C-alpha positions in Angstrom: 244.8 45.2 87.9 242.3 47.8 89.1 238.7 47.6 88.0 237.2 44.1 87.9 235.3 42.5 85.2 232.5 40.2 86.5 232.4 37.9 84.0 232.8 34.4 85.2 233.9 35.6 88.5 233.4 33.0 91.3 235.4 34.1 94.5 234.6 37.5 95.9 235.8 38.4 99.3 234.3 41.5 100.9 235.1 43.9 103.2 232.6 45.1 106.0 231.8 48.5 104.7 229.9 47.5 101.6 227.8 45.1 103.5 226.7 47.7 105.8 226.1 50.1 103.2 224.0 47.5 101.2 222.0 46.6 104.4 221.4 50.1 105.3 220.2 50.7 101.8 217.9 47.7 102.0 219.4 46.3 98.9 221.0 42.9 100.0 218.7 41.2 97.7 220.1 43.0 95.0 223.5 42.6 96.1 223.1 38.7 96.5 221.5 38.4 92.9 224.9 40.5 91.8 227.4 38.6 93.5 225.9 35.1 94.2 228.5 34.5 97.0 230.7 36.3 99.3 233.6 35.1 101.3 234.2 36.9 104.8 237.3 36.6 106.6 237.3 36.2 110.3 237.8 39.8 111.1 234.7 41.1 109.0 232.3 38.5 110.6 233.3 39.6 114.0 232.5 43.3 112.8 229.3 42.2 111.5 228.7 40.5 115.1 228.7 43.9 116.9 225.2 44.6 118.5 222.7 46.5 116.4 225.1 46.4 113.3 223.6 46.8 109.7 224.3 43.7 107.8 224.5 41.3 110.8 221.6 39.3 109.2 224.0 38.3 106.6 225.7 35.8 108.8 222.9 33.3 108.5 222.4 33.4 104.8 223.3 30.5 102.5 225.4 32.8 100.0 227.6 34.0 102.8 230.9 31.9 103.2 233.3 32.4 106.3 237.0 32.0 105.2 239.5 30.0 106.9 241.6 31.5 109.4 244.5 33.3 107.6 247.8 31.7 108.3 249.7 33.6 111.1 251.6 36.8 110.3 249.5 37.1 107.1 248.2 40.6 107.8 251.4 42.3 108.9 253.1 44.9 106.6 250.0 46.7 106.0 249.7 50.3 106.2 248.6 51.5 109.9 245.3 53.4 108.4 243.7 50.0 107.5 241.6 48.4 109.8 241.7 44.9 110.6 238.9 43.7 108.6 240.3 45.4 105.7 243.6 43.8 106.3 242.0 40.3 106.3 239.9 41.0 103.2 243.0 42.0 101.4 245.0 39.3 102.4 242.2 36.6 101.8 241.5 38.0 98.2 245.2 37.5 97.7 245.4 34.1 99.3 242.6 32.9 97.2 242.9 34.8 93.7 239.6 36.3 94.3 238.1 40.0 93.8 237.7 42.3 96.5 234.5 44.3 97.4 235.8 47.4 99.1 234.7 51.0 99.1 237.6 52.4 101.4 239.8 54.3 99.0 242.9 53.6 101.4 242.1 50.0 101.5 241.6 49.8 97.4 244.6 51.4 96.8 246.4 48.8 99.0 244.7 46.2 97.3 245.3 47.4 93.8 249.0 48.1 94.8 249.1 44.3 95.7 247.8 43.3 92.3 244.1 42.4 93.6 241.2 43.4 91.3 238.3 45.2 93.1 234.8 45.7 93.1 233.0 48.6 94.7 229.5 49.5 95.5 229.3 52.1 92.5 230.5 49.2 90.2 227.9 46.9 91.2 225.2 49.4 91.0 226.6 49.9 87.4 226.6 46.4 86.7 222.7 46.1 88.1 221.7 48.6 85.3 223.8 46.8 82.7 222.1 43.7 83.7 218.7 45.0 83.6 218.1 44.3 87.6 217.3 48.1 87.9 216.4 51.0 85.4 217.8 53.6 87.0 220.5 53.9 89.5 220.2 57.4 90.8 217.4 56.8 93.2 219.4 53.9 94.6 222.4 56.2 95.0 220.4 58.6 96.7 219.1 55.9 99.1 222.6 54.7 99.8 223.8 58.4 100.4 221.1 59.0 102.7 222.0 55.9 104.7 225.5 57.1 105.3 227.4 55.9 102.2 229.9 58.7 101.6 230.5 60.2 98.0 231.2 63.5 97.0 228.4 65.4 94.9 231.1 65.5 92.0 231.9 61.8 92.0 228.1 61.1 92.2 227.3 63.4 89.4 230.4 61.9 87.0 229.0 58.5 87.9 225.4 59.0 87.0 226.4 61.2 83.7 228.6 57.9 82.8 225.2 56.0 83.2 223.2 58.5 81.3 221.4 59.7 84.3 222.7 63.0 84.8 
């Protein structure tokens, strides 16, 4: 499946990482406009509840839905490199037939191996430009990177060139 088309998307499950990135970049309102509703597995909720965690304010928002607990044994048979939040996000997206918002490459590869369509922060930023919500992505991406969103210079350059901004 790989890259996801957001047309008519009603269910999106998120891992913790993208939420922290969007919060640190002060772009949660843009994220809400783009996705309208996010489903968070229990482990992601717990990760967001950690003291001083960027993105913790999301837990009280009406567009954030906590997923039902997963059936026992659901997160077995995942690579050890994945954290519990990533495992539960992949499992929840699979069970719900939902898209998965994930930036971690190992988690994205595992999700795609399981036939789950994935969204990334970059895909959402490109969508924001396509939808006319932002005129330029480069300044936003610079803010994301300054706040800890890791992206190599070469990937950044290729991404911005693809948007006609480099």
